[in-house]
N, C-alpha and C positions, 0 to 999 in steps of 0.2 A: 576166743569167741569170734567166728568169722562174720564180718559185717558186710561182705560183698553179696549182692543178689545172685542167686543160682538158678532161678526158675524164671517162668514167663507169666505174663499177666493173665492169659487165657486159663491156665490151671488155677490160679488163685481165684479168678472171678467164678468159675464153675464150682469149686469147693465152697466158697462163701455164700454163694446164691443157694446152694442145696442146704447149708446150715441155716440160712434166713428162713427157708420153708419148714425145717424139721426141728429146729432148736427151741423146744419147749421148756418151761420150768424155771425160768429165771436165770440170774447171773451165774451162779454155781453150776447149774446144769449146762449152760452154754459153754463155760470154760472146760468142763468135763468133756463135752463132746468135741470141742476144738483140739483138746489134748489127745484125744484118741485118734483124731484124723491126722495131725501135723506131727505129734511125736511118736505115737505107737505105729501107726499105719505107714506114713510116709517118710518119717525121719527128716523133716524140714528143720525142726529145732532140736537141740539136746534138752534133756530133762532140766539141767540147771538154768539154762537160758530161759526155757518157758517159765520155771518157777520164779526167776529174778523178775520177769515181766508181770507175774501175778502179784508179786509183792509191791512193785513199783506202781502199777495201775491203781492199786488200793490206796496209795498215798496221794493221788491226784483226783480232782473232781471229775465227775462224768460217769457214764456207764461202763463199768469195769470190763464186762464181757466184750462189749463193742470195741473198746480200746485194745483188748487183746487180739480180736479178730484183724483190726487194722494194723497192729503191730506185725502180726504173721504176714500179711500181705506185703508191708514195707520191707521185711527182712527177705522175703522170697523173690520180690520182683521190683524193688525199688519204690520210687515216687508213684509210678504207674500203679504198682501193686498196692500201695497205701490206699489209693483212691478206689481202685477196683474191689478190694477186700471190704471196704466200709460200704461202698454202694451196693455190693452184692448182698451183704448181711442185712442192711437196713431196707432196702427197696422192697423185698417180698413181704415183710411185716407192714411196712408202710402202705402198701397196695391193699393188703387184706383189711387193715384198720380203716383205710379210706373207704372201701366198699361197706364196711360195717357203720361207718359214720354217715354215709349216704343212707343207708337203710334207717338208721336212727332219726335222722332228720326228716325222711320221707314218711316213715311210719310210726315213728314215736317210740321205738322200743328196739333192743338188741337181743340176739340169741345169747343165752348164757354160757353154752359150751360145757356145761357140767359132765355130760356123758363122755365127751371127748377126753376131759381131763381125768376123769374116774380111771381110765386105763393108763393114761400117759404117766401120771404122777408116780405110781409105784415103780415104773421102768426108770424114771429119772433118778430116783433113789439109788438104784443099782449102778447107774452110770456115773454118778458122783462119788460113789464108794470106790469104784475102780480107779478114778482119777486120784482120789485122796491117797489110796494105797500106794500108787506108783510114785506121786510127788512125794509123798511122805518119806519113802525110802531114800529119796535124794536130799530133801530138807533136813532131816533128823540126823545131823553129822556127828552127834555126841549127846551125852546126858544133859548138858545145858540146853541145847536147843530142843530136845525131846520134852523136857520139863517146861520150857517156855511154851511150846506148842499146847501142851495139856493145860497149862495155866490160861492160855488164851481162850480155850474152849470152855473151861469151867467159868471164867469171869464173864464171858459172853452169855452163857446160860444164866448167869445171875443177874444180868441186866447192865453190865457195864458198857459204855459207849464204844462203838467200833473204832472210831479214830483214836480215842485215849489208848485201846488196847494196841493198835498198830504202832504208833509212835512210841508209847510208852515201853512195850515189850522190846521193840527194836532198840531203843536207847539203852534199856537195861542190859541187853545181851552185849551191846557194844561196850558198855562200861565194865561189865565182868571181864570181857576179853582184854580190855585195857588194863585192868588190875591185875590180871594173870601174867601178862607179858610186858607191861611197862610201855612207855613211849608217850607220844602225844597226838591228839587228834588234829587233823586238817580241817579247820573251820571252813575254809574256801571250797573244800570237796563237798561239803554238806549244804552250804547255803544255797547254790543254785537249785538244787533239788527241792529243798524245803520251801523255796519261795514259789513253786509252781501253783500252789493253791492260794496264792494272795492277789488274785485278779480283782479289780475295783468292780463295784456295782455300777452297771452303765445303762439301767433302764429308765427311760424317760418318765418324768412324773406328770406330764400333760394330760389333761382330762379327757381330750378327744380320742376315740377309738379309731385306729387306722392300722393298715398292714406293717407300716415301719415300727409301730409301737409293739405290735404283736411279735415280731421278728426280735425285738430288743428284749422282751419278756423272756422268750424261750432261749435267747442266747444268754442271758444272765442265769438261767436255770442250768443249762448245759456247762457253763463256766465255773459254777460255785457248788453245785449239789453233790454231796456225799451221801452214800447209803441206799436204802432200798426203795421200793415203789411207795411205801408209806411216808417216807421223806419227801419224795417227789409229791406226793398228795398235799403235804403241809406247805411246800413251796408255792405250788399253783393255786391253793386255796387262798393264801395270803395276797398274791397278785391278782388273780383273775375273778375271785369271788368278793373278798374283803375290799381290796383297795380300788379296782376298777369297775366292779360290779357287772362283768362280762358274762359270767356263768352263775348258775345257781348251784348249791351243794350237790343236789341230786345229779345233775349233768356232769359235775367233776367226778363224782363216784362212779358213774357209768363209764367216763373215759378211762379211768384208772383200770376198772375191771376188764375193759376191752384190751388195754395193754398187757394185762396179766395173762389172759387166756390164749391170746395169739401168739405164734411163734416169733423167735427173734426178740429184739430188745424191748424192754418194758417203756423206754423212753418214746415209743411210737404212740404213747398217749398224746404226745404233741400233735400228731397227725390227725387224731380225732378231735381234739379241741379246735385246731386250726380250720378243720373242715366245718364245724358246728359254727364257728364265728365268722369265718370268711370263704366258705366254699372251696374250690380247688386251689385257688391261689393262696388261701390261708393255710390250707393243709401243707402245701409246699414250703411256704415260708416259715411256718412253725417247726416243721421238720428240719429243714436246713439249719435253723437258728439253733436248736437243741443239740443237734449232733456236730456242728462245726468246730466247737472247742475240742472234741474228742481227737479229731484229726490233728490238731495243733500239738496237743499234749503228747501224743504218740510220737510225733516228729521230733520233740525235744527229749523225750525219755530215751529214744534210741541212742542218742549221743551221751547222755548223762549215766545210765545205768553200767556201761563197760567201764567208765571212769571210776565209779564206785567200786567196782569189782576189783580194780587194781590196787586199791588202798586197803591194807588190813582192817583198818578201823571202820571205814565206810562199807567195806565188804561185811564185817561183823553187824553192823546196823542193818544191812540188807538181809543177812541171814536171819536175823531176829524178826524183821518184818515179815519175811517169808513163812516162818512157822507160825506167826500170829494170823496171818492170812489163811493158811490152812485150818487153824484152830477155828476161826470164824466160819470157814466153809463147812467144817464138820458140825459146828453149832446149828447152822441153817439147815444142814441135811438132817439133823435129828428133829428139828422143828417140822420140816417138811415131811419127813417119814411118819411122825405122830398124825399129821393132817391127811396123808396119802393112804396109808395102810389101816383101812377102817373095818374090813371084813375078811373072810377066808379067801375070796377071789383076789383081792389086792394083795394080801400077803402071798399068794401063790405066784402071781405076776412079778413081785419083787424079788422072790427066791429064784424063779425061772430066770428072770433077766440077768441076776447076779452069776448064776451057773453058766449061762450062755456067754456072758463077758469075760469071766475069768477063765473058764475052761476051754471054750470054743473060739474065743476072740471074735464074736459076731459083731458086724458094724453097728455102732450105737444108733445110727439113723434108722435102720431097719427095725431095731426094737421099739424105737419110739413110734414109728408107723404102725407096728403090730399092736403095741398097747393102745393106740388110738381106735384102731378098728375094733378091738375087744370092747373098749368102752362104749363105743357107738352100737355095737351089737346088743350089749346089756341094757343100754338106754332104750333101744328100739324094742327089745323083748319085754322090758319092764313097763315100757309106755303103752 
């Protein structure tokens, strides 16, 4: 695996900024679009390298898809690429959310974006299916890994916790490989990686409301949060509604809804909350706080994952985590598909997008834009 940067900051910034404006649909969709751009179209990463980073970013806290984008920037253009990729992906969404937050504070309401998502969601399903197909061919290296991936999908749909599945299946695959081939595990090789999620709680318990405390609240969330936007909702409610009393439940739900239907990372919910609580300075501070740990995690993972790949035992662990992550992606895709394909038109959009992706290799960003236009037209006609 080549660790030397091979590109320039400009190409990284241009790609990640475009993704920041067009990557709707949540982390699974973001990762699928990123895969299409950097593995299929540009060849910046090999399938196995990309897959290893999907598994690794699932094992650490923070926004997985944002961490994947940052990793690609780091791989392509070094430290400058790391920063350019993160800023390019985060800033468009943060700006859009900031504008919506201004409208919310000024007029007391936000647009729902339902028409836009009506057309985009079925397209997103096709994009994720394409990524699952390609990554699955790399990840399923034998019957054991195929069975592990299917088990992860089934157990996720039955409600088993995501972290339990990732760590559990990863360890199970490593143990089976150990039993097959004999030998001993290197505990030293695993401990640094396992310790990444053990950051301390650093939020101040002071009663006064200020921007420093706001920053610490969101820094804690970015450093400790695993899971979906619903987990983000639980974290923020505990701190901002129950403990500090800064927000109402309705304001928090509005903030998470805005983060869900705008492009880019769902964590830009922080931008909305920050603006509501502290205007433009609050929006900037909250956004920096929640995303800062992601940059740090990627910088560490870049050095740890290649070391894991060199050892047969930690490589087996990583293979298990990879197929578990794909199983989770497949489970999320099924749930999204049930919510997205609700009538004949959305079914037609999903089928058409799938054919265009697999048969004609159409760029996924154009398909997302086309789906959004269809949704807006349908909403306008229906309205």
